[in-house]
C-alpha positions in Angstrom: -85.7 17.8 -28.9 -87.0 15.5 -31.6 -87.6 11.8 -31.2 -84.6 11.0 -33.4 -82.3 13.2 -31.3 -83.6 11.6 -28.1 -82.8 8.1 -29.5 -79.3 9.2 -30.3 -78.7 10.7 -26.8 -79.9 7.7 -24.8 -77.2 5.3 -25.8 -74.6 7.9 -24.9 -76.2 8.4 -21.5 -76.3 4.6 -20.9 -72.6 4.3 -21.8 -71.7 7.2 -19.5 -73.7 5.7 -16.6 -72.0 2.3 -17.1 -68.6 3.9 -17.2 -69.3 6.0 -14.0 -70.7 3.0 -12.2 -67.6 0.9 -13.1 -65.3 3.7 -11.8 -67.3 4.0 -8.5 -67.1 0.3 -7.9 -63.4 0.2 -8.6 -62.9 3.1 -6.1 -65.0 1.3 -3.5 -63.1 -1.9 -3.9 -59.6 -0.4 -4.2 -58.7 -0.7 -0.5 -60.1 -4.2 0.0 -58.3 -5.4 -3.1 -55.1 -3.8 -1.9 -55.4 -5.6 1.5 -56.1 -9.0 -0.3 -53.0 -8.5 -2.4 -50.9 -7.7 0.7 -52.2 -10.8 2.5 -51.7 -13.1 -0.4 -55.3 -14.1 -0.8 -55.3 -13.3 -4.5 -56.0 -16.7 -5.8 -59.6 -17.1 -4.8 -61.0 -14.0 -3.0 -59.6 -11.4 -5.4 -60.7 -13.3 -8.5 -64.2 -13.8 -7.0 -64.5 -10.0 -6.3 -63.3 -9.2 -9.8 -65.8 -11.6 -11.4 -68.7 -10.5 -9.2 -68.2 -6.8 -10.0 -67.0 -7.4 -13.6 -63.8 -5.4 -13.0 -61.8 -7.0 -15.8 -62.0 -5.3 -19.1 -64.4 -7.0 -21.5 -62.9 -9.6 -23.9 -63.2 -8.8 -27.5 -65.0 -11.7 -29.2 
């Protein structure tokens, strides 16, 4: 593989890795978030978890 081809593949791999990591974190936190919603602790705890793990979609600036 040429250097130019390697440079084009790396951003795709980085994007794939980020997407996979985000999906895994969402799966790990699915049950705890569900429990928080049932208990009504949404205001603080749920928002803190979402912010820490960046679970909200990125804002378009």
